[in-house]
PyMOL Python script that loads the backbone (N, CA, C, O; Angstrom):
from pymol import cmd

cmd.read_pdbstr("""\
ATOM      1  N   MET A   1     106.703  21.240 157.831  1.00  0.00           N
ATOM      2  CA  MET A   1     107.051  20.945 159.198  1.00  0.00           C
ATOM      3  C   MET A   1     108.485  20.453 159.290  1.00  0.00           C
ATOM      4  O   MET A   1     109.183  20.778 160.251  1.00  0.00           O
ATOM      5  N   THR A   2     108.944  19.673 158.310  1.00  0.00           N
ATOM      6  CA  THR A   2     110.302  19.145 158.325  1.00  0.00           C
ATOM      7  C   THR A   2     111.331  20.255 158.211  1.00  0.00           C
ATOM      8  O   THR A   2     112.345  20.220 158.907  1.00  0.00           O
ATOM      9  N   SER A   3     111.099  21.244 157.348  1.00  0.00           N
ATOM     10  CA  SER A   3     112.057  22.335 157.183  1.00  0.00           C
ATOM     11  C   SER A   3     112.187  23.170 158.455  1.00  0.00           C
ATOM     12  O   SER A   3     113.272  23.670 158.753  1.00  0.00           O
ATOM     13  N   LEU A   4     111.122  23.324 159.191  1.00  0.00           N
ATOM     14  CA  LEU A   4     111.164  24.055 160.458  1.00  0.00           C
ATOM     15  C   LEU A   4     112.011  23.314 161.486  1.00  0.00           C
ATOM     16  O   LEU A   4     112.780  23.937 162.219  1.00  0.00           O
ATOM     17  N   ALA A   5     111.881  22.013 161.546  1.00  0.00           N
ATOM     18  CA  ALA A   5     112.673  21.207 162.484  1.00  0.00           C
ATOM     19  C   ALA A   5     114.148  21.267 162.124  1.00  0.00           C
ATOM     20  O   ALA A   5     114.989  21.375 163.016  1.00  0.00           O
ATOM     21  N   VAL A   6     114.485  21.200 160.837  1.00  0.00           N
ATOM     22  CA  VAL A   6     115.881  21.278 160.399  1.00  0.00           C
ATOM     23  C   VAL A   6     116.455  22.648 160.732  1.00  0.00           C
ATOM     24  O   VAL A   6     117.594  22.735 161.191  1.00  0.00           O
ATOM     25  N   ALA A   7     115.712  23.703 160.516  1.00  0.00           N
ATOM     26  CA  ALA A   7     116.181  25.061 160.815  1.00  0.00           C
ATOM     27  C   ALA A   7     116.459  25.221 162.299  1.00  0.00           C
ATOM     28  O   ALA A   7     117.447  25.859 162.664  1.00  0.00           O
ATOM     29  N   SER A   8     115.636  24.675 163.154  1.00  0.00           N
ATOM     30  CA  SER A   8     115.855  24.826 164.588  1.00  0.00           C
ATOM     31  C   SER A   8     117.101  24.074 165.041  1.00  0.00           C
ATOM     32  O   SER A   8     117.764  24.511 165.980  1.00  0.00           O
ATOM     33  N   VAL A   9     117.436  22.964 164.406  1.00  0.00           N
ATOM     34  CA  VAL A   9     118.659  22.232 164.740  1.00  0.00           C
ATOM     35  C   VAL A   9     119.868  23.069 164.375  1.00  0.00           C
ATOM     36  O   VAL A   9     120.808  23.157 165.166  1.00  0.00           O
ATOM     37  N   PHE A  10     119.875  23.685 163.205  1.00  0.00           N
ATOM     38  CA  PHE A  10     121.007  24.507 162.786  1.00  0.00           C
ATOM     39  C   PHE A  10     121.169  25.742 163.667  1.00  0.00           C
ATOM     40  O   PHE A  10     122.297  26.123 163.979  1.00  0.00           O
ATOM     41  N   LEU A  11     120.092  26.361 164.067  1.00  0.00           N
ATOM     42  CA  LEU A  11     120.177  27.542 164.919  1.00  0.00           C
ATOM     43  C   LEU A  11     120.750  27.212 166.291  1.00  0.00           C
ATOM     44  O   LEU A  11     121.537  27.988 166.834  1.00  0.00           O
ATOM     45  N   SER A  12     120.373  26.093 166.848  1.00  0.00           N
ATOM     46  CA  SER A  12     120.872  25.759 168.173  1.00  0.00           C
ATOM     47  C   SER A  12     122.339  25.352 168.145  1.00  0.00           C
ATOM     48  O   SER A  12     123.009  25.397 169.177  1.00  0.00           O
ATOM     49  N   ALA A  13     122.845  24.959 166.990  1.00  0.00           N
ATOM     50  CA  ALA A  13     124.242  24.557 166.884  1.00  0.00           C
ATOM     51  C   ALA A  13     125.127  25.684 166.361  1.00  0.00           C
ATOM     52  O   ALA A  13     126.320  25.472 166.143  1.00  0.00           O
ATOM     53  N   SER A  14     124.577  26.860 166.159  1.00  0.00           N
ATOM     54  CA  SER A  14     125.343  27.966 165.587  1.00  0.00           C
ATOM     55  C   SER A  14     126.326  28.545 166.596  1.00  0.00           C
ATOM     56  O   SER A  14     126.110  28.426 167.802  1.00  0.00           O
ATOM     57  N   PRO A  15     127.417  29.179 166.118  1.00  0.00           N
ATOM     58  CA  PRO A  15     128.394  29.799 167.023  1.00  0.00           C
ATOM     59  C   PRO A  15     127.797  30.886 167.902  1.00  0.00           C
ATOM     60  O   PRO A  15     128.324  31.154 168.982  1.00  0.00           O
ATOM     61  N   ALA A  16     126.717  31.516 167.472  1.00  0.00           N
ATOM     62  CA  ALA A  16     126.107  32.572 168.273  1.00  0.00           C
ATOM     63  C   ALA A  16     125.586  32.033 169.605  1.00  0.00           C
ATOM     64  O   ALA A  16     125.486  32.780 170.579  1.00  0.00           O
ATOM     65  N   SER A  17     125.258  30.753 169.652  1.00  0.00           N
ATOM     66  CA  SER A  17     124.766  30.200 170.898  1.00  0.00           C
ATOM     67  C   SER A  17     125.898  29.685 171.784  1.00  0.00           C
ATOM     68  O   SER A  17     125.655  29.256 172.912  1.00  0.00           O
ATOM     69  N   ALA A  18     127.123  29.723 171.286  1.00  0.00           N
ATOM     70  CA  ALA A  18     128.280  29.282 172.068  1.00  0.00           C
ATOM     71  C   ALA A  18     128.562  30.293 173.175  1.00  0.00           C
ATOM     72  O   ALA A  18     128.095  31.430 173.112  1.00  0.00           O
ATOM     73  N   GLY A  19     129.326  29.884 174.188  1.00  0.00           N
ATOM     74  CA  GLY A  19     129.653  30.773 175.297  1.00  0.00           C
ATOM     75  C   GLY A  19     130.523  31.939 174.863  1.00  0.00           C
ATOM     76  O   GLY A  19     131.261  31.843 173.883  1.00  0.00           O
ATOM     77  N   TYR A  20     130.433  33.027 175.586  1.00  0.00           N
ATOM     78  CA  TYR A  20     131.202  34.232 175.299  1.00  0.00           C
ATOM     79  C   TYR A  20     132.628  34.066 175.808  1.00  0.00           C
ATOM     80  O   TYR A  20     132.841  33.572 176.915  1.00  0.00           O
ATOM     81  N   ARG A  21     133.616  34.482 174.993  1.00  0.00           N
ATOM     82  CA  ARG A  21     135.026  34.425 175.385  1.00  0.00           C
ATOM     83  C   ARG A  21     135.775  35.469 174.569  1.00  0.00           C
ATOM     84  O   ARG A  21     135.848  35.369 173.344  1.00  0.00           O
ATOM     85  N   GLU A  22     136.335  36.472 175.247  1.00  0.00           N
ATOM     86  CA  GLU A  22     137.058  37.542 174.556  1.00  0.00           C
ATOM     87  C   GLU A  22     138.423  37.746 175.216  1.00  0.00           C
ATOM     88  O   GLU A  22     138.533  37.790 176.441  1.00  0.00           O
ATOM     89  N   ALA A  23     139.450  37.868 174.391  1.00  0.00           N
ATOM     90  CA  ALA A  23     140.801  38.083 174.892  1.00  0.00           C
ATOM     91  C   ALA A  23     140.894  39.444 175.583  1.00  0.00           C
ATOM     92  O   ALA A  23     140.260  40.410 175.158  1.00  0.00           O
ATOM     93  N   ALA A  24     141.692  39.510 176.655  1.00  0.00           N
ATOM     94  CA  ALA A  24     141.884  40.756 177.404  1.00  0.00           C
ATOM     95  C   ALA A  24     143.382  41.054 177.519  1.00  0.00           C
ATOM     96  O   ALA A  24     144.202  40.145 177.643  1.00  0.00           O
ATOM     97  N   TYR A  25     143.715  42.329 177.475  1.00  0.00           N
ATOM     98  CA  TYR A  25     145.104  42.772 177.466  1.00  0.00           C
ATOM     99  C   TYR A  25     145.323  43.885 178.485  1.00  0.00           C
ATOM    100  O   TYR A  25     144.416  44.665 178.774  1.00  0.00           O
ATOM    101  N   VAL A  26     146.544  43.949 179.026  1.00  0.00           N
ATOM    102  CA  VAL A  26     146.982  45.106 179.800  1.00  0.00           C
ATOM    103  C   VAL A  26     147.926  45.872 178.881  1.00  0.00           C
ATOM    104  O   VAL A  26     148.859  45.298 178.319  1.00  0.00           O
ATOM    105  N   THR A  27     147.682  47.156 178.735  1.00  0.00           N
ATOM    106  CA  THR A  27     148.518  48.005 177.903  1.00  0.00           C
ATOM    107  C   THR A  27     149.390  48.867 178.804  1.00  0.00           C
ATOM    108  O   THR A  27     148.893  49.526 179.718  1.00  0.00           O
ATOM    109  N   THR A  28     150.690  48.858 178.543  1.00  0.00           N
ATOM    110  CA  THR A  28     151.624  49.728 179.259  1.00  0.00           C
ATOM    111  C   THR A  28     151.962  50.893 178.353  1.00  0.00           C
ATOM    112  O   THR A  28     152.321  50.702 177.191  1.00  0.00           O
ATOM    113  N   LEU A  29     151.846  52.109 178.886  1.00  0.00           N
ATOM    114  CA  LEU A  29     152.070  53.332 178.115  1.00  0.00           C
ATOM    115  C   LEU A  29     153.398  53.971 178.530  1.00  0.00           C
ATOM    116  O   LEU A  29     153.709  54.058 179.718  1.00  0.00           O
ATOM    117  N   TYR A  30     154.169  54.411 177.547  1.00  0.00           N
ATOM    118  CA  TYR A  30     155.492  54.978 177.783  1.00  0.00           C
ATOM    119  C   TYR A  30     155.548  56.428 177.334  1.00  0.00           C
ATOM    120  O   TYR A  30     154.739  56.873 176.519  1.00  0.00           O
ATOM    121  N   SER A  31     156.522  57.166 177.880  1.00  0.00           N
ATOM    122  CA  SER A  31     156.642  58.592 177.576  1.00  0.00           C
ATOM    123  C   SER A  31     157.131  58.854 176.155  1.00  0.00           C
ATOM    124  O   SER A  31     156.809  59.888 175.570  1.00  0.00           O
ATOM    125  N   ASP A  32     157.912  57.917 175.592  1.00  0.00           N
ATOM    126  CA  ASP A  32     158.420  58.108 174.231  1.00  0.00           C
ATOM    127  C   ASP A  32     158.733  56.755 173.594  1.00  0.00           C
ATOM    128  O   ASP A  32     158.486  55.702 174.183  1.00  0.00           O
ATOM    129  N   ALA A  33     159.280  56.805 172.387  1.00  0.00           N
ATOM    130  CA  ALA A  33     159.531  55.585 171.618  1.00  0.00           C
ATOM    131  C   ALA A  33     160.612  54.688 172.209  1.00  0.00           C
ATOM    132  O   ALA A  33     160.722  53.530 171.806  1.00  0.00           O
ATOM    133  N   SER A  34     161.414  55.185 173.153  1.00  0.00           N
ATOM    134  CA  SER A  34     162.448  54.357 173.767  1.00  0.00           C
ATOM    135  C   SER A  34     161.870  53.337 174.749  1.00  0.00           C
ATOM    136  O   SER A  34     162.541  52.370 175.109  1.00  0.00           O
ATOM    137  N   HIS A  35     160.630  53.553 175.179  1.00  0.00           N
ATOM    138  CA  HIS A  35     159.923  52.650 176.108  1.00  0.00           C
ATOM    139  C   HIS A  35     160.677  52.458 177.421  1.00  0.00           C
ATOM    140  O   HIS A  35     160.703  51.357 177.970  1.00  0.00           O
ATOM    141  N   THR A  36     161.285  53.519 177.921  1.00  0.00           N
ATOM    142  CA  THR A  36     162.022  53.417 179.181  1.00  0.00           C
ATOM    143  C   THR A  36     161.243  53.963 180.377  1.00  0.00           C
ATOM    144  O   THR A  36     161.406  53.468 181.492  1.00  0.00           O
ATOM    145  N   THR A  37     160.403  54.968 180.164  1.00  0.00           N
ATOM    146  CA  THR A  37     159.653  55.572 181.265  1.00  0.00           C
ATOM    147  C   THR A  37     158.168  55.261 181.133  1.00  0.00           C
ATOM    148  O   THR A  37     157.519  55.694 180.180  1.00  0.00           O
ATOM    149  N   VAL A  38     157.631  54.509 182.094  1.00  0.00           N
ATOM    150  CA  VAL A  38     156.200  54.162 182.100  1.00  0.00           C
ATOM    151  C   VAL A  38     155.411  55.354 182.637  1.00  0.00           C
ATOM    152  O   VAL A  38     155.732  55.895 183.695  1.00  0.00           O
ATOM    153  N   VAL A  39     154.378  55.755 181.901  1.00  0.00           N
ATOM    154  CA  VAL A  39     153.547  56.880 182.326  1.00  0.00           C
ATOM    155  C   VAL A  39     152.091  56.483 182.574  1.00  0.00           C
ATOM    156  O   VAL A  39     151.299  57.297 183.048  1.00  0.00           O
ATOM    157  N   GLY A  40     151.737  55.238 182.256  1.00  0.00           N
ATOM    158  CA  GLY A  40     150.365  54.806 182.491  1.00  0.00           C
ATOM    159  C   GLY A  40     150.120  53.368 182.097  1.00  0.00           C
ATOM    160  O   GLY A  40     150.964  52.711 181.487  1.00  0.00           O
ATOM    161  N   HIS A  41     148.940  52.896 182.463  1.00  0.00           N
ATOM    162  CA  HIS A  41     148.495  51.553 182.109  1.00  0.00           C
ATOM    163  C   HIS A  41     147.019  51.604 181.731  1.00  0.00           C
ATOM    164  O   HIS A  41     146.275  52.468 182.196  1.00  0.00           O
ATOM    165  N   ILE A  42     146.614  50.678 180.894  1.00  0.00           N
ATOM    166  CA  ILE A  42     145.199  50.484 180.584  1.00  0.00           C
ATOM    167  C   ILE A  42     144.871  49.058 181.007  1.00  0.00           C
ATOM    168  O   ILE A  42     145.430  48.096 180.481  1.00  0.00           O
ATOM    169  N   TYR A  43     143.946  48.934 181.976  1.00  0.00           N
ATOM    170  CA  TYR A  43     143.611  47.644 182.573  1.00  0.00           C
ATOM    171  C   TYR A  43     142.241  47.171 182.099  1.00  0.00           C
ATOM    172  O   TYR A  43     141.327  47.979 181.934  1.00  0.00           O
ATOM    173  N   PRO A  44     142.094  45.858 181.879  1.00  0.00           N
ATOM    174  CA  PRO A  44     140.781  45.324 181.493  1.00  0.00           C
ATOM    175  C   PRO A  44     139.907  45.045 182.713  1.00  0.00           C
ATOM    176  O   PRO A  44     140.403  44.737 183.797  1.00  0.00           O
ATOM    177  N   GLU A  45     138.608  45.160 182.512  1.00  0.00           N
ATOM    178  CA  GLU A  45     137.624  44.770 183.521  1.00  0.00           C
ATOM    179  C   GLU A  45     136.604  43.896 182.809  1.00  0.00           C
ATOM    180  O   GLU A  45     136.036  44.283 181.787  1.00  0.00           O
ATOM    181  N   CYS A  46     136.384  42.721 183.360  1.00  0.00           N
ATOM    182  CA  CYS A  46     135.495  41.757 182.728  1.00  0.00           C
ATOM    183  C   CYS A  46     134.062  41.976 183.194  1.00  0.00           C
ATOM    184  O   CYS A  46     133.780  41.950 184.392  1.00  0.00           O
ATOM    185  N   GLY A  47     133.167  42.189 182.249  1.00  0.00           N
ATOM    186  CA  GLY A  47     131.745  42.280 182.536  1.00  0.00           C
ATOM    187  C   GLY A  47     131.043  41.109 181.883  1.00  0.00           C
ATOM    188  O   GLY A  47     131.693  40.214 181.342  1.00  0.00           O
ATOM    189  N   TRP A  48     129.726  41.108 181.928  1.00  0.00           N
ATOM    190  CA  TRP A  48     128.983  40.027 181.292  1.00  0.00           C
ATOM    191  C   TRP A  48     128.909  40.306 179.802  1.00  0.00           C
ATOM    192  O   TRP A  48     128.197  41.209 179.363  1.00  0.00           O
ATOM    193  N   ARG A  49     129.651  39.524 179.025  1.00  0.00           N
ATOM    194  CA  ARG A  49     129.738  39.642 177.563  1.00  0.00           C
ATOM    195  C   ARG A  49     130.412  40.919 177.081  1.00  0.00           C
ATOM    196  O   ARG A  49     130.072  41.422 176.010  1.00  0.00           O
ATOM    197  N   TYR A  50     131.362  41.456 177.846  1.00  0.00           N
ATOM    198  CA  TYR A  50     132.158  42.582 177.359  1.00  0.00           C
ATOM    199  C   TYR A  50     133.435  42.699 178.181  1.00  0.00           C
ATOM    200  O   TYR A  50     133.516  42.227 179.315  1.00  0.00           O
ATOM    201  N   VAL A  51     134.428  43.343 177.576  1.00  0.00           N
ATOM    202  CA  VAL A  51     135.635  43.740 178.289  1.00  0.00           C
ATOM    203  C   VAL A  51     135.690  45.253 178.216  1.00  0.00           C
ATOM    204  O   VAL A  51     135.624  45.829 177.131  1.00  0.00           O
ATOM    205  N   GLN A  52     135.810  45.895 179.362  1.00  0.00           N
ATOM    206  CA  GLN A  52     135.912  47.342 179.422  1.00  0.00           C
ATOM    207  C   GLN A  52     137.314  47.679 179.900  1.00  0.00           C
ATOM    208  O   GLN A  52     137.857  46.998 180.770  1.00  0.00           O
ATOM    209  N   TYR A  53     137.902  48.729 179.335  1.00  0.00           N
ATOM    210  CA  TYR A  53     139.269  49.107 179.676  1.00  0.00           C
ATOM    211  C   TYR A  53     139.289  50.443 180.410  1.00  0.00           C
ATOM    212  O   TYR A  53     138.514  51.350 180.107  1.00  0.00           O
ATOM    213  N   HIS A  54     140.207  50.541 181.394  1.00  0.00           N
ATOM    214  CA  HIS A  54     140.322  51.749 182.214  1.00  0.00           C
ATOM    215  C   HIS A  54     141.755  52.262 182.188  1.00  0.00           C
ATOM    216  O   HIS A  54     142.705  51.510 182.408  1.00  0.00           O
ATOM    217  N   LEU A  55     141.890  53.540 181.918  1.00  0.00           N
ATOM    218  CA  LEU A  55     143.198  54.193 181.894  1.00  0.00           C
ATOM    219  C   LEU A  55     143.582  54.661 183.290  1.00  0.00           C
ATOM    220  O   LEU A  55     142.797  55.309 183.981  1.00  0.00           O
ATOM    221  N   VAL A  56     144.804  54.322 183.692  1.00  0.00           N
ATOM    222  CA  VAL A  56     145.385  54.826 184.933  1.00  0.00           C
ATOM    223  C   VAL A  56     146.687  55.489 184.535  1.00  0.00           C
ATOM    224  O   VAL A  56     147.608  54.816 184.070  1.00  0.00           O
ATOM    225  N   GLY A  57     146.779  56.801 184.712  1.00  0.00           N
ATOM    226  CA  GLY A  57     147.973  57.534 184.312  1.00  0.00           C
ATOM    227  C   GLY A  57     147.715  58.351 183.067  1.00  0.00           C
ATOM    228  O   GLY A  57     146.613  58.858 182.859  1.00  0.00           O
ATOM    229  N   THR A  58     148.744  58.477 182.237  1.00  0.00           N
ATOM    230  CA  THR A  58     148.688  59.320 181.047  1.00  0.00           C
ATOM    231  C   THR A  58     148.654  58.464 179.789  1.00  0.00           C
ATOM    232  O   THR A  58     149.403  57.495 179.663  1.00  0.00           O
ATOM    233  N   TYR A  59     147.778  58.832 178.860  1.00  0.00           N
ATOM    234  CA  TYR A  59     147.695  58.103 177.595  1.00  0.00           C
ATOM    235  C   TYR A  59     148.716  58.669 176.615  1.00  0.00           C
ATOM    236  O   TYR A  59     148.824  59.885 176.459  1.00  0.00           O
ATOM    237  N   THR A  60     149.463  57.788 175.955  1.00  0.00           N
ATOM    238  CA  THR A  60     150.378  58.171 174.876  1.00  0.00           C
ATOM    239  C   THR A  60     150.251  57.166 173.742  1.00  0.00           C
ATOM    240  O   THR A  60     149.605  56.128 173.889  1.00  0.00           O
ATOM    241  N   GLN A  61     150.861  57.475 172.629  1.00  0.00           N
ATOM    242  CA  GLN A  61     150.842  56.554 171.491  1.00  0.00           C
ATOM    243  C   GLN A  61     151.910  55.476 171.606  1.00  0.00           C
ATOM    244  O   GLN A  61     151.936  54.548 170.797  1.00  0.00           O
ATOM    245  N   TYR A  62     152.793  55.580 172.596  1.00  0.00           N
ATOM    246  CA  TYR A  62     153.886  54.620 172.767  1.00  0.00           C
ATOM    247  C   TYR A  62     153.432  53.556 173.759  1.00  0.00           C
ATOM    248  O   TYR A  62     153.347  53.806 174.961  1.00  0.00           O
ATOM    249  N   ALA A  63     153.142  52.361 173.236  1.00  0.00           N
ATOM    250  CA  ALA A  63     152.507  51.362 174.090  1.00  0.00           C
ATOM    251  C   ALA A  63     152.925  49.945 173.717  1.00  0.00           C
ATOM    252  O   ALA A  63     153.337  49.669 172.590  1.00  0.00           O
ATOM    253  N   THR A  64     152.804  49.063 174.698  1.00  0.00           N
ATOM    254  CA  THR A  64     152.935  47.623 174.471  1.00  0.00           C
ATOM    255  C   THR A  64     151.736  46.944 175.127  1.00  0.00           C
ATOM    256  O   THR A  64     151.251  47.386 176.168  1.00  0.00           O
ATOM    257  N   ASP A  65     151.269  45.871 174.509  1.00  0.00           N
ATOM    258  CA  ASP A  65     150.137  45.109 175.032  1.00  0.00           C
ATOM    259  C   ASP A  65     150.623  43.759 175.541  1.00  0.00           C
ATOM    260  O   ASP A  65     151.512  43.136 174.961  1.00  0.00           O
ATOM    261  N   GLU A  66     150.009  43.322 176.649  1.00  0.00           N
ATOM    262  CA  GLU A  66     150.315  42.007 177.201  1.00  0.00           C
ATOM    263  C   GLU A  66     149.005  41.240 177.376  1.00  0.00           C
ATOM    264  O   GLU A  66     148.095  41.698 178.068  1.00  0.00           O
ATOM    265  N   PHE A  67     148.921  40.089 176.753  1.00  0.00           N
ATOM    266  CA  PHE A  67     147.741  39.240 176.871  1.00  0.00           C
ATOM    267  C   PHE A  67     147.685  38.690 178.291  1.00  0.00           C
ATOM    268  O   PHE A  67     148.662  38.109 178.765  1.00  0.00           O
ATOM    269  N   VAL A  68     146.543  38.866 178.986  1.00  0.00           N
ATOM    270  CA  VAL A  68     146.445  38.444 180.390  1.00  0.00           C
ATOM    271  C   VAL A  68     145.384  37.380 180.643  1.00  0.00           C
ATOM    272  O   VAL A  68     145.328  36.837 181.746  1.00  0.00           O
ATOM    273  N   GLY A  69     144.554  37.068 179.679  1.00  0.00           N
ATOM    274  CA  GLY A  69     143.539  36.036 179.866  1.00  0.00           C
ATOM    275  C   GLY A  69     142.308  36.315 179.027  1.00  0.00           C
ATOM    276  O   GLY A  69     142.331  37.124 178.100  1.00  0.00           O
ATOM    277  N   TYR A  70     141.233  35.627 179.374  1.00  0.00           N
ATOM    278  CA  TYR A  70     139.970  35.776 178.650  1.00  0.00           C
ATOM    279  C   TYR A  70     138.863  36.214 179.592  1.00  0.00           C
ATOM    280  O   TYR A  70     138.818  35.818 180.756  1.00  0.00           O
ATOM    281  N   CYS A  71     137.980  37.031 179.065  1.00  0.00           N
ATOM    282  CA  CYS A  71     136.767  37.397 179.760  1.00  0.00           C
ATOM    283  C   CYS A  71     135.675  36.479 179.217  1.00  0.00           C
ATOM    284  O   CYS A  71     135.478  36.390 178.005  1.00  0.00           O
ATOM    285  N   THR A  72     134.959  35.789 180.129  1.00  0.00           N
ATOM    286  CA  THR A  72     133.906  34.875 179.725  1.00  0.00           C
ATOM    287  C   THR A  72     132.609  35.235 180.427  1.00  0.00           C
ATOM    288  O   THR A  72     132.567  36.154 181.245  1.00  0.00           O
ATOM    289  N   GLU A  73     131.565  34.512 180.107  1.00  0.00           N
ATOM    290  CA  GLU A  73     130.269  34.733 180.784  1.00  0.00           C
ATOM    291  C   GLU A  73     130.382  34.487 182.285  1.00  0.00           C
ATOM    292  O   GLU A  73     129.595  35.025 183.063  1.00  0.00           O
ATOM    293  N   ASN A  74     131.354  33.681 182.691  1.00  0.00           N
ATOM    294  CA  ASN A  74     131.505  33.319 184.096  1.00  0.00           C
ATOM    295  C   ASN A  74     132.634  34.076 184.785  1.00  0.00           C
ATOM    296  O   ASN A  74     133.037  33.701 185.886  1.00  0.00           O
ATOM    297  N   GLY A  75     133.149  35.121 184.168  1.00  0.00           N
ATOM    298  CA  GLY A  75     134.243  35.902 184.759  1.00  0.00           C
ATOM    299  C   GLY A  75     135.562  35.605 184.064  1.00  0.00           C
ATOM    300  O   GLY A  75     135.588  35.164 182.916  1.00  0.00           O
ATOM    301  N   TRP A  76     136.656  35.853 184.774  1.00  0.00           N
ATOM    302  CA  TRP A  76     137.995  35.694 184.206  1.00  0.00           C
ATOM    303  C   TRP A  76     138.355  34.240 183.994  1.00  0.00           C
ATOM    304  O   TRP A  76     138.041  33.370 184.806  1.00  0.00           O
ATOM    305  N   GLU A  77     139.024  34.002 182.878  1.00  0.00           N
ATOM    306  CA  GLU A  77     139.651  32.719 182.598  1.00  0.00           C
ATOM    307  C   GLU A  77     141.135  33.027 182.429  1.00  0.00           C
ATOM    308  O   GLU A  77     141.566  33.452 181.357  1.00  0.00           O
ATOM    309  N   PRO A  78     141.923  32.811 183.493  1.00  0.00           N
ATOM    310  CA  PRO A  78     143.344  33.167 183.432  1.00  0.00           C
ATOM    311  C   PRO A  78     144.115  32.265 182.484  1.00  0.00           C
ATOM    312  O   PRO A  78     143.615  31.238 182.025  1.00  0.00           O
ATOM    313  N   LEU A  79     145.323  32.668 182.210  1.00  0.00           N
ATOM    314  CA  LEU A  79     146.187  31.879 181.323  1.00  0.00           C
ATOM    315  C   LEU A  79     146.553  30.567 181.939  1.00  0.00           C
ATOM    316  O   LEU A  79     147.275  29.779 181.329  1.00  0.00           O
TER     317      LEU A  79
END
""", "prot")
cmd.dss("prot")
cmd.show_as("cartoon", "prot")
cmd.util.cbc("prot")
cmd.orient("prot")
């Protein structure tokens, strides 16, 4: 009985039971390596326990990311 009680204490204190928090980024996409012409963006959308990204424009390999906040169980947590 004692080992069961100890196990339940450890499980309730584990990181898995902590609140959800995931970093979210906006990605800017450029036409070439010079990064002068913007051709698209990838925007985050916060859901319950996930961040989903949506492309607007054209996808290329030339990109920069900007940290914009956190997605949590309760919605956006801005910077």
